[in-house]
C-alpha positions, -999 to +999 in steps of 0.1 A: -252-161+001-234-168-030-247-164-065-227-170-098-195-161-079-206-131-062-211-127-023-245-112-012-251-101+025-288-110+030-290-110+069-297-136+097-334-136+092-331-157+062-307-185+079-320-218+068-350-207+048-357-214+014-361-184-006-367-173-041-342-152-061-350-130-088-325-113-108-312-103-141-284-126-152-268-098-172-270-075-142-261-089-109-259-056-091-293-062-075-310-096-063-345-097-052-353-121-026-387-135-022-401-157+006-437-172+009-447-152-022-436-118-010-409-097-021-387-093+012-355-077+003-334-065-025-297-072-019-264-058-035-232-073-037-212-073-004-183-050-002-155-067+018-126-049+025-092-063+026-074-066+060-039-076+065-022-071+097+013-072+083+009-042+062+031-017+080+022+021+080+039+045+058+068+063+075+065+099+084+079+121+058+118+125+063+137+155+051+159+147+021+196+146+027+214+171+005+243+147+004+253+114+022+276+121+051+294+089+046+302+095+008+314+130+016+338+117+046+351+090+021+355+118-008+375+140+019+398+112+029+405+102-005+415+140-014+437+139+017+454+106+007+460+119-027+475+150-014+500+128+009+509+105-019+515+132-044+530+160-021+512+183-042+494+215-031+473+243-047+486+277-052+459+291-030+467+268+001+491+276+026+523+254+031+532+247+065+567+236+071+578+219+104 
């Protein structure tokens, strides 16, 4: 049943029956249902959970890499290329003569 924009689950026993609803317009948290002059049920707003089949589960926790392998390889390549272009060497390095 829908009342003032809120959805209430009342049950199938009241399907296609005329009922009297009593409620406080300032507080729609509870609505009384009356049938044939008797109070039959007090209903509360329905809680409908959202379901989305496209939502992906969170991936398992991965270890954080200390550094990027690709970036470290590129940095090493750059250093080697610079060494070859300049012909420079550090004093702590051995010099190999062919």
